[in-house]
C-alpha positions in Angstrom: 78.0 86.5 81.5 78.3 90.3 81.9 81.5 91.7 83.3 81.8 92.3 87.0 83.7 95.5 86.4 83.3 98.8 84.6 86.3 100.7 83.4 86.6 104.4 83.0 89.6 106.3 81.5 90.7 109.9 81.1 91.9 111.1 77.7 95.6 110.3 78.2 94.9 107.0 80.0 92.7 105.9 77.1 95.5 106.8 74.6 98.0 104.9 76.8 95.8 101.8 76.8 95.4 102.0 73.0 99.2 102.3 72.5 100.6 100.1 75.3 97.8 98.2 76.9 97.8 98.1 80.7 101.3 97.5 82.1 102.2 97.4 85.8 105.4 99.3 85.1 103.4 102.4 84.1 101.3 102.7 87.3 102.7 105.6 89.3 99.8 106.5 91.7 97.1 104.5 93.4 94.4 106.5 95.2 91.9 105.0 97.7 88.6 106.6 98.5 86.8 107.1 101.8 83.5 105.3 102.0 83.5 102.9 105.0 82.2 99.4 104.3 82.0 100.1 100.6 85.7 99.5 100.4 85.3 95.9 101.4 84.1 95.1 97.8 87.7 95.8 96.6 89.4 93.2 98.7 90.1 90.5 96.1 91.0 93.1 93.6 93.4 94.8 96.0 95.0 91.4 96.9 95.7 90.6 93.3 96.9 94.1 92.3 99.3 94.4 95.3 100.1 90.8 95.9 100.6 89.5 92.3 100.4 92.1 89.5 102.4 95.1 90.7 105.3 93.0 92.1 106.0 91.9 88.5 107.2 95.5 87.8 108.9 96.9 91.0 109.1 100.7 91.1 108.3 103.5 93.5 104.6 104.2 93.6 102.6 106.8 95.5 99.7 105.3 97.6 97.3 107.9 99.0 94.1 107.3 100.8 91.5 108.7 103.2 89.5 106.9 105.9 89.0 103.2 104.8 91.1 104.1 101.8 94.0 105.0 104.1 93.6 101.7 105.9 93.6 99.8 102.6 96.8 101.5 101.5 98.3 100.6 104.9 97.4 97.0 104.1 99.0 97.3 100.7 102.2 98.5 102.3 102.7 95.6 104.6 105.2 92.8 103.9 102.4 90.4 103.1 99.6 92.5 101.5 97.4 89.6 100.7 97.2 88.6 104.4 96.9 92.2 105.5 93.9 92.8 103.3 92.3 89.7 104.6 92.9 90.7 108.2 91.5 94.2 107.6 88.4 92.7 106.0 87.8 90.3 108.9 88.4 93.0 111.5 86.1 95.5 109.8 83.3 93.0 109.3 83.5 91.8 112.9 82.7 95.2 114.4 79.8 95.0 116.9 78.1 97.9 118.6 75.2 98.3 121.0 72.1 100.0 119.7 73.2 103.5 120.6 77.0 103.5 121.1 78.6 106.6 122.5 81.4 108.4 120.6 83.8 107.2 123.2 82.7 103.6 122.7 83.1 103.7 118.9 86.5 105.4 119.2 87.7 102.7 121.5 86.5 100.0 119.2 88.2 101.5 116.2 91.5 102.0 118.2 91.4 98.3 119.0 90.6 97.4 115.4 93.6 99.4 114.2 95.9 97.9 116.8 94.9 94.4 115.7 95.4 95.4 112.1 98.8 97.1 112.1 100.2 96.0 115.5 103.7 94.6 114.8 103.6 95.7 111.2 104.4 99.4 111.8 108.0 99.1 110.4 106.8 97.3 107.3 104.4 100.0 106.5 106.5 103.1 107.2 109.7 101.7 105.7 108.2 99.9 102.7 111.0 99.6 100.1 108.9 100.9 97.1 105.5 102.1 98.2 105.3 105.7 99.4 102.2 105.9 101.7 100.3 109.1 102.4 97.3 109.4 104.8 94.8 112.2 104.5 93.1 113.7 107.5 91.1 116.9 108.2 92.2 119.4 110.9 89.5 121.6 112.3 89.4 125.4 112.2 87.2 127.9 114.0 84.4 126.0 115.9 86.0 122.7 114.9 89.5 123.6 116.2 89.0 122.2 119.7 85.3 121.7 120.4 84.6 121.2 124.1 81.5 119.1 123.6 79.5 117.2 121.1 77.1 120.1 121.0 79.8 122.5 119.9 81.2 120.0 117.4 77.7 119.6 115.9 77.4 123.4 115.6 80.8 123.5 113.9 79.8 120.8 111.3 76.4 122.5 110.7 78.3 125.7 109.9 80.8 123.8 107.7 77.9 122.1 105.8 76.2 125.4 105.0 79.6 126.9 103.9 80.2 123.9 101.6 76.7 124.2 100.2 77.6 127.8 99.1 80.9 126.7 97.6 83.5 124.1 98.3 86.1 126.8 98.7 84.2 128.1 101.8 84.7 124.8 103.5 88.3 125.7 103.7 87.5 128.2 106.4 86.5 125.3 108.6 89.1 122.6 107.8 92.7 122.2 106.7 93.9 119.2 104.7 96.8 117.3 106.5 98.9 114.8 104.6 100.9 112.5 106.9 103.2 110.7 104.5 106.5 109.2 103.3 109.1 111.9 103.1 111.0 109.9 100.5 108.3 110.9 98.0 108.7 114.4 96.7 105.0 114.6 96.0 105.5 117.6 93.8 102.2 117.2 92.1 100.3 117.6 95.4 102.5 120.2 97.1 101.9 123.0 94.6 98.6 124.6 95.7 95.6 123.4 93.6 92.6 124.4 95.7 91.4 126.7 98.5 92.4 124.4 101.4 95.6 125.0 103.4 97.5 121.7 103.2 100.1 120.6 105.7 102.6 117.9 105.0 104.0 115.9 107.9 106.4 112.9 108.1 104.9 109.5 108.6 106.7 107.6 111.4 106.1 104.5 113.4 104.9 106.5 116.3 102.3 108.5 114.4 101.0 105.8 112.1 98.2 104.6 114.4 96.9 108.1 115.3 97.1 109.2 111.7 95.1 106.1 110.6 92.6 106.8 113.4 92.3 110.4 112.5 91.8 109.6 108.8 88.8 107.5 109.7 87.3 109.6 112.5 83.7 110.0 111.6 82.2 113.4 112.7 80.0 113.2 115.8 80.1 109.4 115.7 83.6 109.3 117.1 85.7 111.6 119.2 88.1 113.8 117.3 91.8 112.9 117.5 93.5 115.5 119.7 96.9 116.0 118.0 99.0 113.7 115.8 102.7 113.5 116.6 104.9 115.5 114.2 101.8 117.2 112.8 100.2 120.6 113.6 98.3 120.8 116.9 94.5 120.6 116.7 91.5 118.4 116.4 91.5 115.9 113.6 88.6 114.4 111.7 87.9 112.0 108.8 90.0 112.8 105.7 87.0 112.1 103.6 85.3 115.3 104.7 87.6 117.2 102.4 88.8 114.4 100.1 86.0 111.9 100.0 87.0 110.3 96.6 90.3 112.1 96.3 89.6 114.5 93.4 93.3 115.5 93.2 95.4 117.1 90.4 96.7 113.7 89.0 97.4 115.1 85.5 100.5 116.9 86.9 102.3 113.5 86.6 100.9 112.6 83.2 104.2 113.2 81.5 106.2 111.1 84.0 108.9 109.3 82.1 107.9 106.0 83.8 104.3 106.2 82.7 102.5 108.5 85.0 99.4 106.4 85.0 96.9 106.6 87.9 95.2 103.3 88.7 92.1 103.9 90.8 90.3 100.8 92.2 87.0 102.4 93.2 83.6 101.2 94.5 81.5 103.5 92.3 81.5 105.1 88.8 82.1 108.7 89.8 84.4 110.8 91.9 82.9 113.1 94.6 85.3 115.7 95.9 84.2 115.9 99.5 81.9 114.0 101.9 79.5 117.0 102.1 79.3 117.0 98.3 77.5 113.7 98.1 74.0 115.2 97.7 75.3 117.7 95.2 75.4 116.0 91.8 76.9 119.0 90.1 80.0 118.5 92.2 81.8 115.7 90.5 85.4 115.4 89.4 85.6 115.3 85.6 83.2 118.2 85.3 84.0 121.9 85.2 87.3 123.7 85.0 89.4 121.0 86.7 88.3 118.1 84.5 91.8 117.7 83.1 92.9 116.5 86.5 91.6 113.0 85.6 93.3 112.8 82.1 95.7 110.1 83.2 93.3 108.2 85.5 92.1 104.6 84.9 89.3 103.8 87.2 88.0 100.2 87.9 84.7 99.9 89.7 82.0 97.2 90.2 79.5 97.0 87.3 75.7 97.5 87.7 75.3 93.8 86.7 77.7 92.8 89.5 75.9 94.9 92.1 72.6 93.3 91.3 74.0 90.0 92.4 74.9 91.2 95.9 72.7 91.0 99.0 70.1 93.7 98.8 71.5 94.5 95.4 74.0 97.0 96.8 77.4 97.4 98.3 77.9 97.0 102.1 77.6 100.5 103.6 77.3 102.2 107.0 73.5 102.2 106.9 73.7 98.4 107.3 74.6 99.0 111.0 71.1 100.5 111.4 69.4 98.0 108.9 70.6 94.9 110.7 70.7 96.5 114.1 72.0 94.2 116.8 71.7 91.2 114.5 75.5 91.4 114.0 75.9 87.8 112.8 73.5 88.4 109.8 75.3 91.6 108.8 78.7 90.0 109.1 77.5 87.1 107.0 76.3 89.3 104.2 79.4 91.5 104.3 81.7 88.5 104.0 79.6 87.1 101.2 80.1 90.4 99.3 83.9 90.1 99.9 83.8 86.5 98.5 82.0 87.8 95.4 84.8 90.4 94.9 86.8 87.6 93.4 84.8 88.0 90.2 86.0 91.6 89.9 89.6 90.4 90.4 89.2 87.8 87.7 87.7 90.2 85.1 90.3 92.8 85.8 93.1 90.3 85.4 91.6 89.2 82.1 91.5 92.8 81.0 95.2 93.3 81.9 96.0 90.2 79.9 94.1 91.3 76.9 92.7 94.8 77.1 89.3 95.3 75.3 88.9 99.0 74.6 85.2 98.4 74.0 84.8 98.0 77.7 86.4 101.4 78.5 84.1 104.4 79.1 85.1 108.1 79.1 85.9 109.5 82.6 86.2 113.2 81.7 85.6 113.7 78.0 
């Protein structure tokens, strides 16, 4: 039977595998991409990584995510991560919307989802003994700073889209990156400027956890922007995936870490797209161009093409399913939960790889 996973490694990550295998003690950073329902396919893998494997080698680790990735990393930071991932998966699947929901309706539903997900667990997440959680959000500039209506917000995103089409650096005129994170983590590798975006770093606290998670997953035009986050710069906040869709960050800055400096990236696809607006631009992929070395120490685990063919409609769950299934919520929920149950095959194949790494399975990520 073909493997349910595909594995991609940067240069230094591949050399590390060849010399040491894959050891939990060497994992320093875990990124988590935006992507909505696609993240559901990682549930069983997440539960094994955070519930069984990493606890065998306790150490400080940076967890960083945007949108659904931020929510996943908040699950990983709870006292019982296995139960937290299950709760997140159930709540996410059970979303139900009328045919044409308003932005206010969707925002209210997501606020209720997050309350059910993290309510009573805020202290666990913020004060996690070892994990250092960082949540990414985008703060609007110019027309997106404080739009007074959906019409003005739409005009702002049209302008941002055309700017991004010209160059990713021009998107920085429309949005800032905001990192709401654990101040116990020096985060030196991210704080030294690495791209055109102004980046603000703010303390993650129990009172701003919920609004930061909401902001990180606030879909443009589908939801209302988050107006201000406590302890963060004032302004209107949007989905962190707009700037950092798949988190194309300068990970190689920690490659020489004395404790391993390995970046383990559970992902739902085989490539890394820098920003949400870059999705239709195939030449904008991390691992290409002048910053390709950023991925030198990254080991990425993703579902294999063979695995995807076994899923309903031969694809991952995604946001288009809300339109495909319409108001037949029960059928969508059934198929999404079936996909989650199938994710156990990814978990089993990754656990087997950890036990006995087969380098023939590893593909080049950036070389």
